C-alpha positions in Angstrom: 25.2 20.7 19.6 27.7 19.5 17.0 28.1 21.5 13.8 26.4 20.1 10.7 28.6 19.9 7.6 27.6 22.5 5.0 27.2 20.8 1.7 26.3 23.9 -0.5 25.4 27.5 -0.2 23.6 29.3 -3.1 22.9 33.0 -3.3 19.8 34.0 -5.2 21.7 34.7 -8.4 22.9 31.1 -8.5 19.4 30.0 -9.4 18.3 29.0 -12.9 14.8 29.5 -14.0 12.8 26.5 -15.2 10.8 26.7 -18.5 7.9 28.7 -17.0 6.7 30.3 -13.8 9.9 31.5 -12.3 10.6 34.3 -9.8 11.8 37.7 -11.0 15.2 39.2 -10.2 15.0 42.2 -7.9 17.2 44.1 -5.5 16.8 44.9 -1.9 19.3 47.1 0.0 21.9 46.5 -2.7 21.5 42.7 -2.6 20.1 40.6 -5.4 17.0 38.7 -4.5 14.5 36.4 -6.3 10.9 37.7 -5.9 8.4 34.9 -5.6 4.9 36.1 -6.5 1.9 35.8 -4.1 -0.6 34.8 -6.8 1.3 32.2 -8.9 3.4 29.2 -7.9 7.0 30.1 -9.0 10.1 27.9 -9.0 13.8 28.2 -9.3 16.5 25.5 -9.7 19.9 25.3 -8.1 22.6 23.0 -9.6 25.4 21.6 -7.5 27.7 18.7 -6.8 27.8 17.0 -3.4 31.2 17.2 -1.8 33.3 14.1 -1.5 32.9 14.4 2.3 29.1 13.8 2.1 28.3 10.8 4.3 24.7 10.0 3.1 22.6 11.6 5.8 19.4 13.6 5.4 19.5 17.2 4.1 18.4 20.3 5.9 17.7 23.1 3.5 17.6 26.6 5.1 16.1 29.4 3.2 17.0 33.0 4.0 14.2 35.3 2.7 12.3 38.5 3.4 8.8 39.9 2.8 8.8 42.6 0.1 6.0 44.6 1.7 3.9 42.4 4.0 3.9 42.4 7.8 1.5 39.4 8.3 0.6 36.1 6.9 2.4 32.8 6.1 4.5 31.6 3.1 4.5 28.0 2.0 7.8 26.8 0.5 8.5 23.5 -1.2 11.7 21.8 -2.3 12.3 18.8 -4.5 15.6 17.1 -5.2 16.9 15.6 -8.5 19.7 13.1 -8.2 22.2 12.8 -11.1 23.4 9.3 -10.6 26.6 8.5 -12.5 26.0 6.6 -15.7 22.3 6.5 -14.9 20.8 10.0 -15.3 19.5 11.5 -18.5 19.6 15.3 -18.6 16.9 15.4 -21.2 14.3 14.3 -18.7 13.5 16.0 -15.4 13.3 13.6 -12.5 12.6 15.4 -9.3 11.6 13.3 -6.2 8.6 13.9 -4.0 8.6 17.5 -2.7 8.8 18.5 1.0 7.0 21.6 2.3 7.3 24.0 5.2 5.2 27.0 6.2 6.7 30.0 7.9 5.3 33.3 9.3 6.2 36.8 8.1 7.8 39.0 10.7 6.1 42.2 12.0 8.0 44.4 9.6 8.9 44.0 5.9 12.6 43.5 5.2 13.4 41.4 8.3 15.2 38.2 7.4 13.3 34.9 7.9 15.0 31.6 8.1 12.9 28.6 7.1 14.2 25.1 7.4 13.0 22.1 5.5 14.3 18.5 6.2 14.6 16.4 3.1 15.0 12.7 3.9 17.9 11.1 1.9 15.4 8.4 0.7 13.1 11.1 -0.8 16.2 12.6 -2.5 16.9 9.2 -4.2 19.8 8.2 -2.0 22.5 10.4 -3.6 26.1 9.6 -3.2 29.2 11.8 -2.6 30.5 13.6 -5.6 27.3 13.3 -7.6 25.6 16.3 -9.2 22.1 17.3 -8.3 19.4 19.9 -8.9 17.3 21.4 -6.1 14.0 23.0 -7.1 12.6 25.7 -4.7 8.9 26.7 -5.1 6.7 29.2 -3.4 3.3 27.4 -3.4 1.2 30.5 -3.6 -1.9 28.4 -4.5 -1.7 26.6 -1.1 -4.5 27.8 1.2 -1.9 28.1 4.0 0.1 30.7 1.9 -1.6 33.9 3.1 1.1 36.5 2.7 0.3 39.1 0.1 3.2 40.5 -1.8 6.4 38.9 -2.9 8.7 36.7 -0.8 12.2 37.6 -1.7 14.9 34.9 -1.5 18.3 36.0 -0.4 20.1 32.6 -0.3 19.7 28.9 0.7 22.1 26.5 2.4 22.2 22.8 2.4 23.6 21.0 5.4 23.9 17.4 6.3 21.5 16.5 9.2 
């Protein structure tokens, strides 16, 4: 299988909280994590610039996370992409595209790393171009009936690759 080009990698601390309902900063084994609550949908934004080598393919976003205390249940994650087209984007107005969701199961022990992948079609992302800036919003959709894990989901990092 050929390697997929990595477009961006964001540790938890690279996230910026939106106006309301954002995860809390926490620490796990000496590593900074963002703790997403089990009762309220919380979001965090990651700002980046697509590299000049980006060829216009779909995105695969891989989340690296752990369960704070739970050893059973599922977590529902959602991502949305905001394209900052050159000479056409107004930073005073949020403009995220349609979100994409994925559900993943908690391991049998708290603290084990889970990798959840979400594929974001380039058309859903607004057909971004190389060297354009963007914002990616990550949400734990705690209100979704499929999100059954009690306790926080702790984000370590996320990676964006070209599919």
